[in-house]
N, CA, C and O atoms as CSV, one atom per row, in Angstrom:
chain,resi,resn,atom,element,x,y,z
A,1,UNK,N,N,17.066,5.758,-15.799
A,1,UNK,CA,C,16.615,6.244,-17.080
A,1,UNK,C,C,15.320,7.042,-16.931
A,1,UNK,O,O,15.156,8.100,-17.538
A,2,UNK,N,N,14.396,6.514,-16.105
A,2,UNK,CA,C,13.125,7.207,-15.901
A,2,UNK,C,C,13.381,8.596,-15.330
A,2,UNK,O,O,12.821,9.579,-15.817
A,3,UNK,N,N,14.224,8.685,-14.299
A,3,UNK,CA,C,14.479,9.967,-13.651
A,3,UNK,C,C,15.191,10.946,-14.576
A,3,UNK,O,O,15.020,12.156,-14.426
A,4,UNK,N,N,15.969,10.469,-15.510
A,4,UNK,CA,C,16.697,11.346,-16.423
A,4,UNK,C,C,15.776,11.980,-17.458
A,4,UNK,O,O,16.119,13.016,-18.029
A,5,UNK,N,N,14.635,11.393,-17.708
A,5,UNK,CA,C,13.732,11.874,-18.751
A,5,UNK,C,C,12.438,12.471,-18.221
A,5,UNK,O,O,11.439,12.513,-18.939
A,6,UNK,N,N,12.441,12.921,-17.009
A,6,UNK,CA,C,11.214,13.464,-16.442
A,6,UNK,C,C,11.497,14.696,-15.598
A,6,UNK,O,O,12.615,14.900,-15.124
A,7,UNK,N,N,10.471,15.509,-15.420
A,7,UNK,CA,C,10.581,16.692,-14.578
A,7,UNK,C,C,10.032,16.457,-13.189
A,7,UNK,O,O,10.346,17.207,-12.265
A,8,UNK,N,N,9.216,15.429,-13.023
A,8,UNK,CA,C,8.541,15.179,-11.757
A,8,UNK,C,C,9.117,13.946,-11.079
A,8,UNK,O,O,8.764,12.818,-11.424
A,9,UNK,N,N,9.995,14.159,-10.127
A,9,UNK,CA,C,10.629,13.035,-9.444
A,9,UNK,C,C,9.662,12.303,-8.523
A,9,UNK,O,O,9.647,11.072,-8.508
A,10,UNK,N,N,8.849,13.036,-7.748
A,10,UNK,CA,C,8.009,12.407,-6.733
A,10,UNK,C,C,7.019,11.417,-7.338
A,10,UNK,O,O,6.891,10.300,-6.837
A,11,UNK,N,N,6.316,11.799,-8.403
A,11,UNK,CA,C,5.355,10.888,-9.019
A,11,UNK,C,C,6.046,9.636,-9.534
A,11,UNK,O,O,5.554,8.524,-9.342
A,12,UNK,N,N,7.181,9.819,-10.184
A,12,UNK,CA,C,7.907,8.670,-10.712
A,12,UNK,C,C,8.484,7.821,-9.591
A,12,UNK,O,O,8.511,6.595,-9.695
A,13,UNK,N,N,8.940,8.449,-8.534
A,13,UNK,CA,C,9.455,7.696,-7.391
A,13,UNK,C,C,8.338,6.845,-6.792
A,13,UNK,O,O,8.567,5.702,-6.398
A,14,UNK,N,N,7.139,7.401,-6.725
A,14,UNK,CA,C,5.989,6.643,-6.224
A,14,UNK,C,C,5.682,5.444,-7.098
A,14,UNK,O,O,5.372,4.366,-6.592
A,15,UNK,N,N,5.765,5.628,-8.416
A,15,UNK,CA,C,5.525,4.512,-9.343
A,15,UNK,C,C,6.605,3.444,-9.213
A,15,UNK,O,O,6.316,2.247,-9.240
A,16,UNK,N,N,7.833,3.884,-9.074
A,16,UNK,CA,C,8.928,2.919,-8.902
A,16,UNK,C,C,8.767,2.142,-7.594
A,16,UNK,O,O,9.021,0.939,-7.540
A,17,UNK,N,N,8.343,2.846,-6.540
A,17,UNK,CA,C,8.094,2.187,-5.255
A,17,UNK,C,C,6.965,1.165,-5.393
A,17,UNK,O,O,7.057,0.055,-4.868
A,18,UNK,N,N,5.909,1.542,-6.098
A,18,UNK,CA,C,4.788,0.636,-6.326
A,18,UNK,C,C,5.240,-0.601,-7.108
A,18,UNK,O,O,4.831,-1.718,-6.790
A,19,UNK,N,N,6.066,-0.411,-8.110
A,19,UNK,CA,C,6.591,-1.547,-8.879
A,19,UNK,C,C,7.439,-2.463,-8.003
A,19,UNK,O,O,7.361,-3.686,-8.127
A,20,UNK,N,N,8.244,-1.885,-7.123
A,20,UNK,CA,C,9.086,-2.691,-6.230
A,20,UNK,C,C,8.221,-3.521,-5.277
A,20,UNK,O,O,8.524,-4.686,-5.017
A,21,UNK,N,N,7.151,-2.925,-4.759
A,21,UNK,CA,C,6.237,-3.665,-3.870
A,21,UNK,C,C,5.580,-4.806,-4.641
A,21,UNK,O,O,5.477,-5.924,-4.135
A,22,UNK,N,N,5.138,-4.522,-5.865
A,22,UNK,CA,C,4.511,-5.571,-6.682
A,22,UNK,C,C,5.481,-6.735,-6.913
A,22,UNK,O,O,5.115,-7.896,-6.732
A,23,UNK,N,N,6.707,-6.422,-7.308
A,23,UNK,CA,C,7.692,-7.472,-7.561
A,23,UNK,C,C,7.982,-8.289,-6.306
A,23,UNK,O,O,8.161,-9.505,-6.376
A,24,UNK,N,N,8.028,-7.617,-5.161
A,24,UNK,CA,C,8.240,-8.331,-3.894
A,24,UNK,C,C,7.079,-9.285,-3.614
A,24,UNK,O,O,7.299,-10.431,-3.222
A,25,UNK,N,N,5.851,-8.819,-3.812
A,25,UNK,CA,C,4.684,-9.665,-3.566
A,25,UNK,C,C,4.681,-10.875,-4.497
A,25,UNK,O,O,4.379,-11.990,-4.069
A,26,UNK,N,N,5.013,-10.659,-5.752
A,26,UNK,CA,C,5.059,-11.763,-6.710
A,26,UNK,C,C,6.163,-12.760,-6.343
A,26,UNK,O,O,6.011,-13.968,-6.525
A,27,UNK,N,N,7.265,-12.236,-5.828
A,27,UNK,CA,C,8.370,-13.101,-5.407
A,27,UNK,C,C,7.946,-13.987,-4.235
A,27,UNK,O,O,8.460,-15.092,-4.066
A,28,UNK,N,N,7.016,-13.500,-3.437
A,28,UNK,CA,C,6.520,-14.266,-2.296
A,28,UNK,C,C,5.457,-15.282,-2.714
A,28,UNK,O,O,4.856,-15.939,-1.864
A,29,UNK,N,N,5.230,-15.408,-4.002
A,29,UNK,CA,C,4.254,-16.350,-4.570
A,29,UNK,C,C,2.826,-16.001,-4.171
A,29,UNK,O,O,1.978,-16.882,-4.027
A,30,UNK,N,N,2.572,-14.720,-3.997
A,30,UNK,CA,C,1.219,-14.267,-3.688
A,30,UNK,C,C,0.453,-14.047,-4.995
A,30,UNK,O,O,1.038,-13.745,-6.036
A,31,UNK,N,N,-0.846,-14.202,-4.913
A,31,UNK,CA,C,-1.709,-13.824,-6.025
A,31,UNK,C,C,-2.123,-12.383,-5.764
A,31,UNK,O,O,-2.691,-12.073,-4.717
A,32,UNK,N,N,-1.840,-11.511,-6.713
A,32,UNK,CA,C,-2.021,-10.079,-6.507
A,32,UNK,C,C,-3.018,-9.534,-7.520
A,32,UNK,O,O,-2.917,-9.793,-8.719
A,33,UNK,N,N,-3.985,-8.770,-7.010
A,33,UNK,CA,C,-4.972,-8.111,-7.866
A,33,UNK,C,C,-4.989,-6.618,-7.556
A,33,UNK,O,O,-4.428,-6.153,-6.563
A,34,UNK,N,N,-5.644,-5.902,-8.431
A,34,UNK,CA,C,-5.876,-4.463,-8.298
A,34,UNK,C,C,-7.360,-4.307,-8.016
A,34,UNK,O,O,-8.173,-5.027,-8.596
A,35,UNK,N,N,-7.734,-3.381,-7.136
A,35,UNK,CA,C,-9.140,-3.178,-6.786
A,35,UNK,C,C,-9.583,-1.796,-7.234
A,35,UNK,O,O,-8.905,-0.798,-6.987
A,36,UNK,N,N,-10.741,-1.754,-7.901
A,36,UNK,CA,C,-11.305,-0.453,-8.278
A,36,UNK,C,C,-12.821,-0.551,-8.313
A,36,UNK,O,O,-13.403,-1.342,-9.054
A,37,UNK,N,N,-13.430,0.274,-7.494
A,37,UNK,CA,C,-14.874,0.488,-7.527
A,37,UNK,C,C,-15.034,1.993,-7.763
A,37,UNK,O,O,-14.839,2.468,-8.881
A,38,UNK,N,N,-15.386,2.738,-6.722
A,38,UNK,CA,C,-15.396,4.200,-6.814
A,38,UNK,C,C,-13.974,4.744,-6.704
A,38,UNK,O,O,-13.604,5.706,-7.378
A,39,UNK,N,N,-13.189,4.108,-5.843
A,39,UNK,CA,C,-11.796,4.486,-5.581
A,39,UNK,C,C,-10.897,3.319,-5.979
A,39,UNK,O,O,-11.369,2.320,-6.522
A,40,UNK,N,N,-9.600,3.449,-5.705
A,40,UNK,CA,C,-8.641,2.416,-6.091
A,40,UNK,C,C,-7.823,1.945,-4.893
A,40,UNK,O,O,-7.515,2.715,-3.983
A,41,UNK,N,N,-7.483,0.671,-4.919
A,41,UNK,CA,C,-6.532,0.097,-3.973
A,41,UNK,C,C,-5.483,-0.625,-4.805
A,41,UNK,O,O,-5.815,-1.445,-5.661
A,42,UNK,N,N,-4.214,-0.314,-4.549
A,42,UNK,CA,C,-3.140,-0.806,-5.402
A,42,UNK,C,C,-3.039,-2.322,-5.450
A,42,UNK,O,O,-2.926,-2.904,-6.529
A,43,UNK,N,N,-3.078,-2.970,-4.285
A,43,UNK,CA,C,-2.871,-4.413,-4.258
A,43,UNK,C,C,-3.833,-5.103,-3.295
A,43,UNK,O,O,-3.972,-4.714,-2.135
A,44,UNK,N,N,-4.485,-6.129,-3.809
A,44,UNK,CA,C,-5.282,-7.037,-2.994
A,44,UNK,C,C,-4.554,-8.370,-3.087
A,44,UNK,O,O,-4.434,-8.949,-4.167
A,45,UNK,N,N,-4.072,-8.847,-1.955
A,45,UNK,CA,C,-3.246,-10.043,-1.928
A,45,UNK,C,C,-4.089,-11.227,-1.450
A,45,UNK,O,O,-4.749,-11.173,-0.413
A,46,UNK,N,N,-4.040,-12.278,-2.233
A,46,UNK,CA,C,-4.738,-13.512,-1.890
A,46,UNK,C,C,-3.726,-14.624,-1.677
A,46,UNK,O,O,-2.743,-14.742,-2.408
A,47,UNK,N,N,-3.985,-15.430,-0.667
A,47,UNK,CA,C,-3.237,-16.653,-0.428
A,47,UNK,C,C,-4.266,-17.743,-0.179
A,47,UNK,O,O,-5.134,-17.597,0.682
A,48,UNK,N,N,-4.175,-18.821,-0.919
A,48,UNK,CA,C,-5.142,-19.925,-0.820
A,48,UNK,C,C,-6.578,-19.435,-0.980
A,48,UNK,O,O,-7.480,-19.865,-0.262
A,49,UNK,N,N,-6.771,-18.528,-1.934
A,49,UNK,CA,C,-8.093,-17.989,-2.297
A,49,UNK,C,C,-8.731,-17.141,-1.208
A,49,UNK,O,O,-9.941,-16.913,-1.228
A,50,UNK,N,N,-7.932,-16.674,-0.262
A,50,UNK,CA,C,-8.428,-15.822,0.822
A,50,UNK,C,C,-7.682,-14.494,0.771
A,50,UNK,O,O,-6.459,-14.466,0.637
A,51,UNK,N,N,-8.420,-13.401,0.879
A,51,UNK,CA,C,-7.800,-12.074,0.906
A,51,UNK,C,C,-7.037,-11.928,2.226
A,51,UNK,O,O,-7.629,-11.980,3.304
A,52,UNK,N,N,-5.712,-11.744,2.127
A,52,UNK,CA,C,-4.892,-11.657,3.329
A,52,UNK,C,C,-4.357,-10.258,3.591
A,52,UNK,O,O,-4.059,-9.918,4.736
A,53,UNK,N,N,-4.228,-9.437,2.549
A,53,UNK,CA,C,-3.701,-8.089,2.736
A,53,UNK,C,C,-4.299,-7.146,1.708
A,53,UNK,O,O,-4.571,-7.517,0.566
A,54,UNK,N,N,-4.494,-5.916,2.154
A,54,UNK,CA,C,-4.881,-4.825,1.270
A,54,UNK,C,C,-3.793,-3.771,1.405
A,54,UNK,O,O,-3.490,-3.317,2.508
A,55,UNK,N,N,-3.206,-3.385,0.273
A,55,UNK,CA,C,-2.014,-2.538,0.322
A,55,UNK,C,C,-2.132,-1.364,-0.645
A,55,UNK,O,O,-2.445,-1.539,-1.823
A,56,UNK,N,N,-1.880,-0.180,-0.131
A,56,UNK,CA,C,-1.695,1.016,-0.936
A,56,UNK,C,C,-0.212,1.332,-0.903
A,56,UNK,O,O,0.474,0.996,0.062
A,57,UNK,N,N,0.287,1.975,-1.946
A,57,UNK,CA,C,1.682,2.397,-1.986
A,57,UNK,C,C,1.709,3.883,-2.318
A,57,UNK,O,O,1.094,4.331,-3.286
A,58,UNK,N,N,2.428,4.631,-1.506
A,58,UNK,CA,C,2.515,6.079,-1.694
A,58,UNK,C,C,3.880,6.530,-1.188
A,58,UNK,O,O,4.296,6.139,-0.098
A,59,UNK,N,N,4.570,7.338,-1.960
A,59,UNK,CA,C,5.908,7.793,-1.573
A,59,UNK,C,C,5.879,8.384,-0.173
A,59,UNK,O,O,6.702,8.036,0.674
A,60,UNK,N,N,4.919,9.287,0.069
A,60,UNK,CA,C,4.744,9.814,1.428
A,60,UNK,C,C,3.306,10.253,1.619
A,60,UNK,O,O,2.649,10.713,0.685
A,61,UNK,N,N,2.830,10.103,2.844
A,61,UNK,CA,C,1.499,10.560,3.200
A,61,UNK,C,C,1.638,11.981,3.725
A,61,UNK,O,O,2.357,12.240,4.690
A,62,UNK,N,N,0.940,12.884,3.075
A,62,UNK,CA,C,0.918,14.288,3.498
A,62,UNK,C,C,-0.498,14.811,3.307
A,62,UNK,O,O,-1.411,14.040,3.012
A,63,UNK,N,N,-0.684,16.095,3.470
A,63,UNK,CA,C,-2.019,16.683,3.356
A,63,UNK,C,C,-2.636,16.430,1.979
A,63,UNK,O,O,-3.854,16.293,1.864
A,64,UNK,N,N,-1.814,16.369,0.945
A,64,UNK,CA,C,-2.325,16.169,-0.415
A,64,UNK,C,C,-2.672,14.718,-0.722
A,64,UNK,O,O,-3.582,14.466,-1.511
A,65,UNK,N,N,-1.982,13.770,-0.129
A,65,UNK,CA,C,-2.161,12.357,-0.488
A,65,UNK,C,C,-2.978,11.551,0.516
A,65,UNK,O,O,-3.497,10.489,0.171
A,66,UNK,N,N,-3.098,12.026,1.730
A,66,UNK,CA,C,-3.735,11.239,2.795
A,66,UNK,C,C,-5.157,10.806,2.443
A,66,UNK,O,O,-5.502,9.632,2.578
A,67,UNK,N,N,-5.961,11.734,2.004
A,67,UNK,CA,C,-7.366,11.420,1.714
A,67,UNK,C,C,-7.482,10.405,0.568
A,67,UNK,O,O,-8.215,9.422,0.680
A,68,UNK,N,N,-6.765,10.642,-0.517
A,68,UNK,CA,C,-6.837,9.738,-1.671
A,68,UNK,C,C,-6.430,8.314,-1.292
A,68,UNK,O,O,-7.112,7.352,-1.645
A,69,UNK,N,N,-5.326,8.189,-0.580
A,69,UNK,CA,C,-4.817,6.857,-0.237
A,69,UNK,C,C,-5.709,6.141,0.772
A,69,UNK,O,O,-5.967,4.945,0.631
A,70,UNK,N,N,-6.181,6.857,1.784
A,70,UNK,CA,C,-7.020,6.195,2.790
A,70,UNK,C,C,-8.408,5.870,2.248
A,70,UNK,O,O,-8.981,4.844,2.613
A,71,UNK,N,N,-8.957,6.719,1.386
A,71,UNK,CA,C,-10.294,6.441,0.838
A,71,UNK,C,C,-10.292,5.193,-0.046
A,71,UNK,O,O,-11.209,4.376,0.029
A,72,UNK,N,N,-9.271,5.050,-0.876
A,72,UNK,CA,C,-9.186,3.862,-1.723
A,72,UNK,C,C,-9.009,2.597,-0.909
A,72,UNK,O,O,-9.644,1.576,-1.176
A,73,UNK,N,N,-8.148,2.673,0.078
A,73,UNK,CA,C,-7.908,1.515,0.942
A,73,UNK,C,C,-9.146,1.199,1.774
A,73,UNK,O,O,-9.496,0.031,1.944
A,74,UNK,N,N,-9.805,2.218,2.290
A,74,UNK,CA,C,-11.012,2.013,3.097
A,74,UNK,C,C,-12.117,1.338,2.283
A,74,UNK,O,O,-12.800,0.448,2.790
A,75,UNK,N,N,-12.295,1.748,1.046
A,75,UNK,CA,C,-13.315,1.119,0.208
A,75,UNK,C,C,-13.008,-0.374,0.022
A,75,UNK,O,O,-13.909,-1.209,0.101
A,76,UNK,N,N,-11.749,-0.701,-0.223
A,76,UNK,CA,C,-11.364,-2.109,-0.360
A,76,UNK,C,C,-11.538,-2.859,0.961
A,76,UNK,O,O,-11.965,-4.014,0.962
A,77,UNK,N,N,-11.216,-2.222,2.073
A,77,UNK,CA,C,-11.367,-2.854,3.379
A,77,UNK,C,C,-12.834,-3.195,3.637
A,77,UNK,O,O,-13.144,-4.270,4.150
A,78,UNK,N,N,-13.716,-2.295,3.287
A,78,UNK,CA,C,-15.147,-2.566,3.464
A,78,UNK,C,C,-15.598,-3.692,2.530
A,78,UNK,O,O,-16.340,-4.584,2.940
A,79,UNK,N,N,-15.154,-3.647,1.293
A,79,UNK,CA,C,-15.544,-4.657,0.302
A,79,UNK,C,C,-15.106,-6.053,0.727
A,79,UNK,O,O,-15.876,-7.007,0.611
A,80,UNK,N,N,-13.882,-6.179,1.216
A,80,UNK,CA,C,-13.339,-7.483,1.595
A,80,UNK,C,C,-13.522,-7.791,3.086
A,80,UNK,O,O,-13.017,-8.798,3.583
A,81,UNK,N,N,-14.245,-6.921,3.791
A,81,UNK,CA,C,-14.552,-7.119,5.211
A,81,UNK,C,C,-13.280,-7.310,6.047
A,81,UNK,O,O,-13.144,-8.278,6.795
A,82,UNK,N,N,-12.356,-6.357,5.895
A,82,UNK,CA,C,-11.099,-6.389,6.654
A,82,UNK,C,C,-11.000,-5.091,7.453
A,82,UNK,O,O,-11.367,-4.023,6.963
A,83,UNK,N,N,-10.514,-5.189,8.655
A,83,UNK,CA,C,-10.422,-4.030,9.546
A,83,UNK,C,C,-9.070,-3.331,9.482
A,83,UNK,O,O,-8.925,-2.222,9.996
A,84,UNK,N,N,-8.070,-3.968,8.852
A,84,UNK,CA,C,-6.736,-3.386,8.779
A,84,UNK,C,C,-6.235,-3.369,7.348
A,84,UNK,O,O,-6.499,-4.280,6.562
A,85,UNK,N,N,-5.508,-2.315,7.031
A,85,UNK,CA,C,-4.884,-2.191,5.734
A,85,UNK,C,C,-3.488,-1.620,5.893
A,85,UNK,O,O,-3.129,-1.106,6.952
A,86,UNK,N,N,-2.708,-1.717,4.833
A,86,UNK,CA,C,-1.314,-1.270,4.866
A,86,UNK,C,C,-1.097,-0.193,3.815
A,86,UNK,O,O,-1.554,-0.316,2.678
A,87,UNK,N,N,-0.402,0.850,4.204
A,87,UNK,CA,C,0.080,1.843,3.252
A,87,UNK,C,C,1.597,1.797,3.321
A,87,UNK,O,O,2.195,2.178,4.328
A,88,UNK,N,N,2.214,1.328,2.245
A,88,UNK,CA,C,3.675,1.275,2.175
A,88,UNK,C,C,4.151,2.640,1.697
A,88,UNK,O,O,3.726,3.124,0.648
A,89,UNK,N,N,5.036,3.253,2.474
A,89,UNK,CA,C,5.620,4.546,2.131
A,89,UNK,C,C,7.131,4.373,1.984
A,89,UNK,O,O,7.676,3.306,2.265
A,90,UNK,N,N,7.787,5.423,1.546
A,90,UNK,CA,C,9.233,5.316,1.439
A,90,UNK,C,C,9.872,5.231,2.821
A,90,UNK,O,O,10.756,4.404,3.043
A,91,UNK,N,N,9.426,6.094,3.767
A,91,UNK,CA,C,10.104,6.132,5.065
A,91,UNK,C,C,9.191,6.351,6.267
A,91,UNK,O,O,9.666,6.300,7.401
A,92,UNK,N,N,7.911,6.590,6.059
A,92,UNK,CA,C,7.032,6.903,7.188
A,92,UNK,C,C,6.533,5.639,7.885
A,92,UNK,O,O,6.292,4.608,7.258
A,93,UNK,N,N,6.388,5.759,9.207
A,93,UNK,CA,C,5.793,4.685,9.995
A,93,UNK,C,C,4.827,5.321,10.972
A,93,UNK,O,O,5.196,6.220,11.728
A,94,UNK,N,N,3.590,4.854,10.956
A,94,UNK,CA,C,2.566,5.440,11.814
A,94,UNK,C,C,1.341,4.527,11.767
A,94,UNK,O,O,1.301,3.559,11.008
A,95,UNK,N,N,0.363,4.848,12.575
A,95,UNK,CA,C,-0.926,4.172,12.535
A,95,UNK,C,C,-1.992,5.247,12.454
A,95,UNK,O,O,-1.997,6.190,13.245
A,96,UNK,N,N,-2.899,5.101,11.492
A,96,UNK,CA,C,-4.036,6.004,11.356
A,96,UNK,C,C,-5.287,5.198,11.628
A,96,UNK,O,O,-5.385,4.031,11.248
A,97,UNK,N,N,-6.246,5.833,12.292
A,97,UNK,CA,C,-7.506,5.153,12.571
A,97,UNK,C,C,-8.656,6.002,12.055
A,97,UNK,O,O,-8.666,7.225,12.192
A,98,UNK,N,N,-9.626,5.317,11.458
A,98,UNK,CA,C,-10.827,5.971,10.959
A,98,UNK,C,C,-11.978,5.023,11.235
A,98,UNK,O,O,-11.994,3.890,10.753
A,99,UNK,N,N,-12.933,5.493,12.009
A,99,UNK,CA,C,-14.044,4.643,12.440
A,99,UNK,C,C,-13.451,3.409,13.130
A,99,UNK,O,O,-12.681,3.548,14.081
A,100,UNK,N,N,-13.797,2.219,12.667
A,100,UNK,CA,C,-13.266,0.985,13.254
A,100,UNK,C,C,-12.132,0.394,12.419
A,100,UNK,O,O,-11.792,-0.779,12.576
A,101,UNK,N,N,-11.551,1.195,11.541
A,101,UNK,CA,C,-10.534,0.708,10.604
A,101,UNK,C,C,-9.156,1.253,10.969
A,101,UNK,O,O,-9.021,2.381,11.442
A,102,UNK,N,N,-8.144,0.432,10.739
A,102,UNK,CA,C,-6.769,0.800,11.068
A,102,UNK,C,C,-5.911,0.754,9.803
A,102,UNK,O,O,-5.952,-0.212,9.041
A,103,UNK,N,N,-5.138,1.813,9.599
A,103,UNK,CA,C,-4.228,1.924,8.467
A,103,UNK,C,C,-2.806,1.942,9.014
A,103,UNK,O,O,-2.432,2.851,9.754
A,104,UNK,N,N,-2.023,0.947,8.653
A,104,UNK,CA,C,-0.635,0.866,9.101
A,104,UNK,C,C,0.259,1.464,8.024
A,104,UNK,O,O,0.346,0.930,6.919
A,105,UNK,N,N,0.923,2.570,8.343
A,105,UNK,CA,C,1.926,3.138,7.450
A,105,UNK,C,C,3.232,2.426,7.747
A,105,UNK,O,O,3.730,2.465,8.872
A,106,UNK,N,N,3.782,1.777,6.733
A,106,UNK,CA,C,4.976,0.964,6.922
A,106,UNK,C,C,6.047,1.408,5.932
A,106,UNK,O,O,5.789,1.474,4.730
A,107,UNK,N,N,7.243,1.714,6.425
A,107,UNK,CA,C,8.325,2.078,5.508
A,107,UNK,C,C,8.678,0.902,4.592
A,107,UNK,O,O,8.614,-0.261,4.989
A,108,UNK,N,N,9.042,1.238,3.386
A,108,UNK,CA,C,9.365,0.233,2.370
A,108,UNK,C,C,10.386,-0.794,2.857
A,108,UNK,O,O,10.208,-1.994,2.644
A,109,UNK,N,N,11.446,-0.333,3.506
A,109,UNK,CA,C,12.485,-1.279,3.933
A,109,UNK,C,C,11.957,-2.283,4.963
A,109,UNK,O,O,12.410,-3.428,4.991
A,110,UNK,N,N,11.013,-1.873,5.804
A,110,UNK,CA,C,10.433,-2.818,6.769
A,110,UNK,C,C,9.460,-3.769,6.081
A,110,UNK,O,O,9.382,-4.949,6.423
A,111,UNK,N,N,8.727,-3.245,5.117
A,111,UNK,CA,C,7.817,-4.096,4.352
A,111,UNK,C,C,8.610,-5.185,3.632
A,111,UNK,O,O,8.202,-6.346,3.609
A,112,UNK,N,N,9.734,-4.808,3.050
A,112,UNK,CA,C,10.564,-5.753,2.307
A,112,UNK,C,C,11.225,-6.793,3.218
A,112,UNK,O,O,11.635,-7.858,2.755
A,113,UNK,N,N,11.325,-6.484,4.499
A,113,UNK,CA,C,11.915,-7.457,5.422
A,113,UNK,C,C,10.999,-8.660,5.603
A,113,UNK,O,O,11.438,-9.727,6.030
A,114,UNK,N,N,9.713,-8.478,5.273
A,114,UNK,CA,C,8.763,-9.580,5.359
A,114,UNK,C,C,8.166,-9.786,6.730
A,114,UNK,O,O,7.246,-10.591,6.878
A,115,UNK,N,N,8.660,-9.081,7.748
A,115,UNK,CA,C,8.139,-9.230,9.098
A,115,UNK,C,C,7.178,-8.078,9.392
A,115,UNK,O,O,7.551,-7.103,10.045
A,116,UNK,N,N,5.955,-8.194,8.912
A,116,UNK,CA,C,4.993,-7.106,9.048
A,116,UNK,C,C,4.524,-6.888,10.474
A,116,UNK,O,O,4.173,-5.766,10.839
A,117,UNK,N,N,4.509,-7.926,11.283
A,117,UNK,CA,C,4.082,-7.745,12.673
A,117,UNK,C,C,5.042,-6.816,13.406
A,117,UNK,O,O,4.619,-6.043,14.265
A,118,UNK,N,N,6.314,-6.883,13.080
A,118,UNK,CA,C,7.316,-6.005,13.679
A,118,UNK,C,C,7.223,-4.580,13.110
A,118,UNK,O,O,7.533,-3.611,13.802
A,119,UNK,N,N,6.801,-4.466,11.871
A,119,UNK,CA,C,6.730,-3.173,11.208
A,119,UNK,C,C,5.507,-2.373,11.646
A,119,UNK,O,O,5.505,-1.144,11.571
A,120,UNK,N,N,4.470,-3.069,12.100
A,120,UNK,CA,C,3.255,-2.361,12.547
A,120,UNK,C,C,3.517,-1.747,13.909
A,120,UNK,O,O,4.030,-2.405,14.814
A,121,UNK,N,N,3.160,-0.485,14.042
A,121,UNK,CA,C,3.374,0.252,15.296
A,121,UNK,C,C,2.345,-0.195,16.309
A,121,UNK,O,O,2.337,0.295,17.438
């Protein structure tokens, strides 16, 4: 229905992907928050009152989206004192490094498998 009533597929696909990630996290009985200071991070996951994952969701990382997604995640990583973060994409898998921080690009289907150690390159 969403796709039938819109002109912009990519933005809506990104939102649908973000909703699917949220529903998966909630199904795993995680406590999920949104982070916003100067930038935004889509999901801050807590288990037993400890921040265990920082997750951005983006349909694809390209020249237009890379800076926005990594800056938001990096700000959250610094705030929560974590050296690694996850960017869930539709199909990309890669590792990006900035300073002492690591960004794992993980395809949605691997993220949904629940085995993140296998999904990280």
